[in-house]
Kinemage of the C-alpha trace (Angstrom):
@kinemage 1
@onewidth
@group {chain A} dominant
@subgroup {mainchain}
@vectorlist {calphas} color= white
{ca met a 1} P -8.561 10.400 -25.765
{ca arg a 2} L -5.918 10.634 -23.126
{ca lys a 3} L -6.615 14.315 -22.499
{ca arg a 4} L -10.302 13.617 -21.994
{ca ser a 5} L -9.348 10.796 -19.564
{ca leu a 6} L -7.134 13.371 -17.462
{ca ile a 7} L -9.816 15.782 -17.391
{ca ala a 8} L -12.106 13.213 -16.185
{ca leu a 9} L -9.633 12.114 -13.452
{ca ala a 10} L -9.007 15.703 -12.263
{ca ala a 11} L -12.798 16.216 -12.260
{ca ser a 12} L -13.171 13.082 -10.112
{ca val a 13} L -10.571 14.068 -7.728
{ca thr a 14} L -11.857 17.618 -7.265
{ca ala a 15} L -15.428 16.212 -6.720
{ca ala a 16} L -14.260 13.772 -4.011
{ca gly a 17} L -12.098 16.406 -2.315
{ca gly a 18} L -15.255 18.697 -2.115
{ca ala a 19} L -17.346 15.889 -0.867
{ca thr a 20} L -14.689 15.192 1.862
{ca phe a 21} L -14.296 18.784 3.046
{ca ala a 22} L -18.326 19.086 3.084
{ca tyr a 23} L -18.478 16.063 5.098
{ca ala a 24} L -15.643 17.155 7.497
{ca ser a 25} L -17.068 20.645 7.971
{ca leu a 26} L -20.646 20.116 7.829
{ca val a 27} L -21.222 16.604 9.278
{ca glu a 28} L -18.492 15.039 11.219
{ca arg a 29} L -17.376 18.078 13.343
{ca asn a 30} L -21.059 17.928 14.754
{ca leu a 31} L -21.178 14.172 15.297
{ca phe a 32} L -20.550 14.620 19.223
{ca thr a 33} L -19.788 11.113 20.630
{ca leu a 34} L -19.457 9.904 24.091
{ca arg a 35} L -16.364 7.461 24.648
{ca arg a 36} L -16.117 5.072 27.536
{ca phe a 37} L -12.867 3.706 29.090
{ca thr a 38} L -12.202 1.575 31.982
{ca val a 39} L -9.065 2.516 34.077
{ca pro a 40} L -7.661 0.098 36.775
{ca val a 41} L -6.348 2.544 39.293
{ca leu a 42} L -8.164 1.947 42.523
{ca glu a 43} L -7.238 0.072 45.521
{ca pro a 44} L -8.563 -3.732 45.865
{ca asp a 45} L -12.306 -4.069 46.606
{ca ala a 46} L -12.810 -0.234 46.082
{ca glu a 47} L -16.190 0.540 44.407
{ca pro a 48} L -15.882 1.933 40.877
{ca leu a 49} L -15.727 5.807 40.493
{ca arg a 50} L -16.995 7.540 37.183
{ca ile a 51} L -15.005 10.794 35.873
{ca leu a 52} L -16.464 12.645 33.193
{ca his a 53} L -13.549 14.399 31.207
{ca leu a 54} L -14.498 17.445 28.960
{ca ser a 55} L -12.132 19.145 26.842
{ca asp a 56} L -11.714 21.798 24.003
{ca leu a 57} L -15.182 23.044 23.960
{ca his a 58} L -14.013 26.130 21.902
{ca met a 59} L -17.376 27.400 22.310
{ca met a 60} L -18.858 30.171 20.019
{ca pro a 61} L -22.113 31.861 21.261
{ca gly a 62} L -24.338 30.485 18.649
{ca gln a 63} L -23.415 26.750 19.174
{ca his a 64} L -26.684 25.803 20.975
{ca arg a 65} L -26.583 22.310 19.812
{ca lys a 66} L -23.217 21.548 21.438
{ca gln a 67} L -24.519 23.332 24.505
{ca ala a 68} L -27.429 21.058 24.771
{ca trp a 69} L -25.143 17.931 24.098
{ca val a 70} L -22.813 18.888 26.977
{ca ala a 71} L -25.650 19.706 29.188
{ca ala a 72} L -27.274 16.344 28.600
{ca leu a 73} L -24.222 14.617 29.892
{ca ala a 74} L -25.440 15.165 33.350
{ca gly a 75} L -27.543 12.008 32.767
{ca thr a 76} L -24.379 9.892 32.800
{ca asp a 77} L -24.264 10.266 36.486
{ca pro a 78} L -20.523 11.029 37.045
{ca asp a 79} L -19.012 11.208 40.483
{ca leu a 80} L -16.493 13.844 39.315
{ca val a 81} L -16.195 16.221 36.287
{ca val a 82} L -12.798 17.309 34.966
{ca ala a 83} L -12.368 20.000 32.204
{ca thr a 84} L -9.240 20.421 30.448
{ca gly a 85} L -9.405 23.761 29.088
{ca asp a 86} L -9.754 25.805 25.712
{ca asn a 87} L -13.609 26.397 26.631
{ca met a 88} L -13.914 29.663 24.732
{ca ala a 89} L -13.372 30.822 21.117
{ca ser a 90} L -14.992 34.127 21.654
{ca pro a 91} L -15.203 37.225 23.773
{ca glu a 92} L -19.047 36.708 24.132
{ca ala a 93} L -18.661 32.737 24.869
{ca val a 94} L -18.938 32.602 28.537
{ca pro a 95} L -22.863 32.517 28.650
{ca gly a 96} L -22.730 29.404 26.282
{ca val a 97} L -20.046 27.772 28.049
{ca leu a 98} L -22.069 28.095 31.369
{ca arg a 99} L -25.334 26.909 29.614
{ca ala a 100} L -23.423 23.899 28.663
{ca leu a 101} L -21.809 22.998 32.035
{ca arg a 102} L -24.708 24.284 34.319
{ca pro a 103} L -26.387 20.981 34.873
{ca leu a 104} L -22.785 19.632 35.719
{ca leu a 105} L -21.826 22.163 38.276
{ca asp a 106} L -23.734 20.272 41.161
{ca val a 107} L -21.153 17.541 40.561
{ca pro a 108} L -17.791 17.926 42.199
{ca gly a 109} L -15.224 19.202 39.542
{ca gly a 110} L -11.860 20.712 38.804
{ca phe a 111} L -10.491 22.545 35.852
{ca val a 112} L -7.428 23.927 34.112
{ca phe a 113} L -7.341 26.613 31.311
{ca gly a 114} L -5.725 26.391 27.785
{ca ser a 115} L -4.299 29.066 25.811
{ca asn a 116} L -7.579 29.687 24.038
{ca asp a 117} L -9.186 30.773 27.408
{ca tyr a 118} L -6.896 33.469 27.708
{ca arg a 119} L -6.759 34.816 24.042
{ca gly a 120} L -9.050 34.544 21.250
{ca pro a 121} L -8.412 32.922 17.735
{ca val a 122} L -6.665 34.430 14.757
{ca trp a 123} L -6.628 33.177 11.401
{ca lys a 124} L -3.718 30.977 10.570
{ca asn a 125} L -2.973 28.479 8.074
{ca pro a 126} L -3.992 25.149 9.099
{ca leu a 127} L -0.832 23.325 7.471
{ca gln a 128} L 1.361 25.090 10.229
{ca tyr a 129} L 0.124 22.596 12.588
{ca leu a 130} L 2.319 20.107 10.793
{ca leu a 131} L 5.360 22.136 11.509
{ca pro a 132} L 7.723 21.114 14.238
{ca glu a 133} L 8.180 24.612 15.245
{ca arg a 134} L 5.905 27.568 14.562
{ca glu a 135} L 5.403 30.928 15.992
{ca tyr a 136} L 2.371 31.128 18.253
{ca val a 137} L 0.048 34.144 17.641
{ca gln a 138} L -2.560 35.190 19.897
{ca gly a 139} L -5.712 37.242 19.452
{ca ala a 140} L -7.816 39.439 21.619
{ca glu a 141} L -8.032 38.802 25.380
{ca leu a 142} L -10.909 36.609 26.535
{ca pro a 143} L -12.970 36.894 29.756
{ca phe a 144} L -11.252 34.128 31.482
{ca glu a 145} L -11.725 35.842 34.960
{ca asp a 146} L -15.421 35.810 34.508
{ca leu a 147} L -15.425 32.038 33.505
{ca arg a 148} L -12.947 31.318 36.562
{ca ala a 149} L -15.177 33.245 39.123
{ca ala a 150} L -18.392 31.289 37.575
{ca leu a 151} L -16.882 27.936 37.931
{ca thr a 152} L -15.134 28.494 41.341
{ca gly a 153} L -18.206 30.216 42.671
{ca ala a 154} L -20.176 26.895 41.651
{ca gly a 155} L -17.502 24.773 43.816
{ca trp a 156} L -15.334 23.408 41.276
{ca ala a 157} L -11.601 23.480 41.915
{ca asp a 158} L -9.250 25.797 40.175
{ca leu a 159} L -6.394 23.594 39.221
{ca asn a 160} L -4.115 26.062 37.350
{ca asn a 161} L -0.689 25.615 39.183
{ca ala a 162} L -2.724 24.313 42.215
{ca arg a 163} L -3.250 21.230 44.214
{ca thr a 164} L -6.235 20.100 46.402
{ca val a 165} L -8.265 17.266 47.771
{ca leu a 166} L -12.048 16.975 47.285
{ca lys a 167} L -14.573 14.326 47.965
{ca ala a 168} L -16.188 12.744 45.041
{ca gly a 169} L -18.030 9.471 44.936
{ca gly a 170} L -17.520 8.988 48.825
{ca arg a 171} L -13.841 9.094 48.275
{ca ser a 172} L -10.905 11.572 48.902
{ca val a 173} L -9.390 12.594 45.611
{ca glu a 174} L -6.053 14.394 45.342
{ca leu a 175} L -5.824 16.459 42.046
{ca val a 176} L -2.676 18.455 41.066
{ca gly a 177} L -3.023 20.720 37.991
{ca val a 178} L -0.966 23.280 35.806
{ca asp a 179} L -1.825 26.218 33.739
{ca asp a 180} L -1.270 25.643 29.988
{ca pro a 181} L 2.203 24.304 28.941
{ca his a 182} L 1.655 25.360 25.317
{ca val a 183} L 2.063 29.013 26.096
{ca glu a 184} L 4.581 28.342 28.997
{ca arg a 185} L 2.173 29.199 31.969
{ca asp a 186} L 2.763 26.030 33.749
{ca asp a 187} L 4.482 26.000 37.093
{ca tyr a 188} L 4.758 22.401 38.509
{ca pro a 189} L 7.587 22.877 40.611
{ca ser a 190} L 5.206 25.192 42.748
{ca val a 191} L 2.854 22.114 43.497
{ca ala a 192} L 5.222 19.207 43.074
{ca gly a 193} L 5.641 16.473 45.612
{ca pro a 194} L 4.716 12.798 46.367
{ca val a 195} L 1.029 12.070 46.469
{ca ser a 196} L -0.802 11.983 49.973
{ca pro a 197} L -1.285 8.476 51.332
{ca asp a 198} L -4.176 9.806 53.043
{ca ala a 199} L -6.025 10.170 49.632
{ca asp a 200} L -7.847 7.239 47.990
{ca leu a 201} L -7.046 8.551 44.309
{ca his a 202} L -4.573 10.772 42.674
{ca leu a 203} L -5.186 12.668 39.470
{ca gly a 204} L -3.032 14.980 37.290
{ca val a 205} L -4.485 17.522 35.341
{ca thr a 206} L -3.142 19.622 32.070
{ca his a 207} L -4.392 21.160 29.284
{ca thr a 208} L -1.538 20.451 26.934
{ca pro a 209} L 0.035 16.863 27.524
{ca ala a 210} L 3.672 18.163 27.587
{ca ser a 211} L 6.256 15.369 28.323
{ca arg a 212} L 7.713 17.625 31.054
{ca val a 213} L 4.582 17.828 32.923
{ca leu a 214} L 3.423 14.235 32.492
{ca asp a 215} L 6.799 12.946 33.438
{ca ala a 216} L 6.824 14.920 36.619
{ca met a 217} L 3.327 13.939 37.767
{ca ala a 218} L 3.730 10.496 37.229
{ca ala a 219} L 7.192 10.432 39.021
{ca asp a 220} L 5.206 12.014 42.020
{ca gly a 221} L 2.715 9.079 41.986
{ca phe a 222} L -0.276 10.378 40.248
{ca ala a 223} L -2.051 7.451 38.841
{ca leu a 224} L -4.198 8.908 36.041
{ca leu a 225} L -3.437 12.026 34.254
{ca leu a 226} L -5.945 13.847 32.161
{ca ala a 227} L -5.151 16.111 29.170
{ca gly a 228} L -6.706 17.621 25.972
{ca his a 229} L -5.364 20.048 23.412
{ca thr a 230} L -4.477 17.663 20.642
{ca his a 231} L -8.088 17.575 19.268
{ca gly a 232} L -6.949 13.925 18.488
{ca gly a 233} L -5.096 15.078 15.463
{ca gln a 234} L -8.686 16.826 14.429
{ca val a 235} L -7.916 15.663 10.623
{ca cys a 236} L -6.838 12.128 10.743
{ca val a 237} L -5.734 9.578 8.159
{ca pro a 238} L -8.054 6.396 8.315
{ca gly a 239} L -5.863 3.289 9.087
{ca tyr a 240} L -3.015 5.746 10.260
{ca gly a 241} L -4.261 8.175 12.737
{ca ala a 242} L -3.055 11.561 13.848
{ca leu a 243} L -0.621 13.484 11.591
{ca thr a 244} L 0.038 15.910 14.595
{ca thr a 245} L -0.400 16.440 18.292
{ca asn a 246} L 0.674 20.136 18.379
{ca cys a 247} L 3.132 19.179 21.387
{ca asp a 248} L 5.564 16.518 21.951
{ca leu a 249} L 3.203 13.962 22.623
{ca pro a 250} L 3.697 10.834 20.439
{ca his a 251} L 1.348 10.814 17.539
{ca ala a 252} L -0.002 7.276 18.455
{ca met a 253} L -1.306 8.848 21.899
{ca ala a 254} L -3.173 11.790 20.293
{ca lys a 255} L -6.350 10.549 21.944
{ca gly a 256} L -7.735 7.911 24.198
{ca leu a 257} L -6.257 5.834 27.172
{ca his a 258} L -2.636 4.732 27.037
{ca arg a 259} L -0.025 3.794 29.802
{ca trp a 260} L 2.429 6.962 30.217
{ca pro a 261} L 6.040 5.568 29.140
{ca gly a 262} L 8.537 4.768 31.938
{ca ser a 263} L 5.827 4.936 34.767
{ca asp a 264} L 2.740 3.088 36.308
{ca ala a 265} L 0.551 6.107 35.511
{ca trp a 266} L -2.344 6.139 32.953
{ca leu a 267} L -2.885 9.021 30.536
{ca his a 268} L -6.250 9.903 29.049
{ca val a 269} L -6.121 12.329 26.254
{ca ser a 270} L -9.456 13.764 24.987
{ca ala a 271} L -9.849 14.670 21.481
{ca gly a 272} L -12.206 17.409 22.667
{ca leu a 273} L -15.605 18.764 21.470
{ca gly a 274} L -14.829 21.654 19.312
{ca thr a 275} L -12.341 23.095 16.624
{ca his a 276} L -10.486 26.293 16.161
{ca pro a 277} L -12.960 28.791 14.453
{ca thr a 278} L -10.969 29.308 11.578
{ca ala a 279} L -10.448 25.402 10.807
{ca pro a 280} L -14.132 24.201 11.718
{ca ile a 281} L -13.445 20.656 10.293
{ca arg a 282} L -12.857 17.184 11.678
{ca phe a 283} L -12.131 14.134 9.560
{ca ala a 284} L -11.984 10.697 11.039
{ca cys a 285} L -11.734 12.260 14.576
{ca arg a 286} L -15.156 12.944 15.762
{ca pro a 287} L -15.576 15.423 18.683
{ca glu a 288} L -15.875 13.686 21.864
{ca ala a 289} L -16.267 13.691 25.656
{ca ser a 290} L -15.371 10.550 27.874
{ca ile a 291} L -16.552 8.638 30.741
{ca leu a 292} L -13.737 6.943 32.683
{ca thr a 293} L -14.854 4.180 34.929
{ca leu a 294} L -12.186 3.628 37.586
{ca ile a 295} L -11.901 0.144 38.779
{ca pro a 296} L -9.390 -1.849 41.306
{ca arg a 297} L -6.091 -2.554 39.734
């Protein structure tokens, strides 16, 4: 009798695990969700300004549903679009990325790249992401210069280790960005310095929310910092949250809007819209884009 009970228990656990994996791989990773946040960073009496934050598309050529969903975000009428990297997951991904972004390219925008814009995915054991230190293995080179040329040609600002001021929503917006800290391409000292008093808003942009970069941006006075990379933990424990951020960001800040510790800056981390092709699952962490409505302090 006891043996039959153990067999039944094992069968139930196996069935539950299989159902969970099926849900995570076939359902939740395609439940694209639009998050909305209100961020008090503008001067008194300023009109609200809307930022669409996109991240981690990890686009494959055949992901037409994702492309259509992103393209439809033009209907949210943002004043500014910021894309925080890891757009591609295939050497043939550029056309798909541009199909997704094309309706948004008429809106003022800026972008940084992530490591998966430069090099393609390689198979890895997903459990490695739980390790505090691991070797980073990169795949084949991706056509990042083609993507850069398309985005800058449409008028978006390349913020990879760069700083600029642009007009959005009738306001002057100062943006500073770094190339991906995850693969040590960042060079914030080359663009560091106090924010311009002539700008109405100051934004810091990075793919990986590495503390060394966020600390420096906040110290220079950038009021809102935008990042991706974490996938929100990608596979989360209900009631607990993310098990990893794949960087030194605290797990409790794996996604969403938070005050950056020790500063007046706000940090928004997007859980992103895609997954690594070798781990195409999400659990308790839907793929997302975010509308950030900026209001007076």
